[in-house]
C-alpha positions in Angstrom: 114.8 49.9 84.3 111.7 51.1 82.5 110.0 52.1 85.8 113.1 54.2 86.7 113.0 56.0 83.4 109.3 56.7 83.9 109.9 58.1 87.3 112.7 60.3 86.0 110.5 61.6 83.2 107.7 62.3 85.8 110.1 64.2 88.0 111.4 66.3 85.0 107.9 67.0 83.9 107.0 68.3 87.4 110.1 70.4 87.5 109.4 71.9 84.1 105.8 72.7 85.1 107.1 74.3 88.3 109.6 76.4 86.4 107.0 77.4 83.8 104.6 78.5 86.6 107.3 80.6 88.2 108.4 82.0 84.8 104.9 83.1 83.9 104.3 85.0 87.1 105.0 88.7 86.7 108.1 90.2 88.4 106.3 91.6 91.4 104.6 88.3 92.2 108.0 86.5 91.8 109.7 88.9 94.1 106.9 88.6 96.7 107.0 84.8 96.6 110.8 84.7 96.8 110.8 87.2 99.7 108.2 85.3 101.7 110.1 82.1 101.1 113.4 83.7 102.1 111.8 85.1 105.3 110.6 81.6 106.3 114.0 80.0 105.7 116.0 82.7 107.3 115.1 81.5 110.8 116.2 78.0 110.1 119.5 79.2 108.7 120.3 81.6 111.6 122.8 79.2 113.2 125.2 79.5 110.2 127.6 82.3 109.4 126.5 85.0 107.0 128.3 83.6 103.9 126.8 80.1 104.5 123.3 81.5 105.0 123.5 83.5 101.8 124.8 80.6 99.8 122.2 78.1 101.1 119.3 80.5 100.7 120.4 81.5 97.2 120.6 77.8 96.3 117.1 77.1 97.7 115.6 79.9 95.8 117.4 79.0 92.6 116.1 75.4 92.8 112.6 76.8 93.0 113.1 78.5 89.7 113.5 82.1 90.7 115.8 84.3 88.5 119.1 85.6 89.8 117.8 89.2 89.9 114.7 88.2 91.9 116.8 86.1 94.3 119.2 89.0 94.9 116.3 91.4 95.5 114.6 89.0 97.9 117.8 88.4 99.8 118.5 92.1 100.1 114.9 92.6 101.5 115.4 89.9 104.1 118.9 91.3 105.1 117.4 94.8 105.5 114.9 93.5 108.1 
């Protein structure tokens, strides 16, 4: 049981460091990173309908710690291409 708690703590620590790293980047860097990620993922999501693509991409970006405003802007940039 103790090892499981330690593993969970390590995972939470990694997540918080990741979020802190994304949170400290300025808005332009966040938008650039989110847009690059969205472009890479768009090809793998092409087989899904538009609503499913958007939902999945939004979730992937959110799990990486991007803010909703940055996510929407990145998704709009990818849709415009």
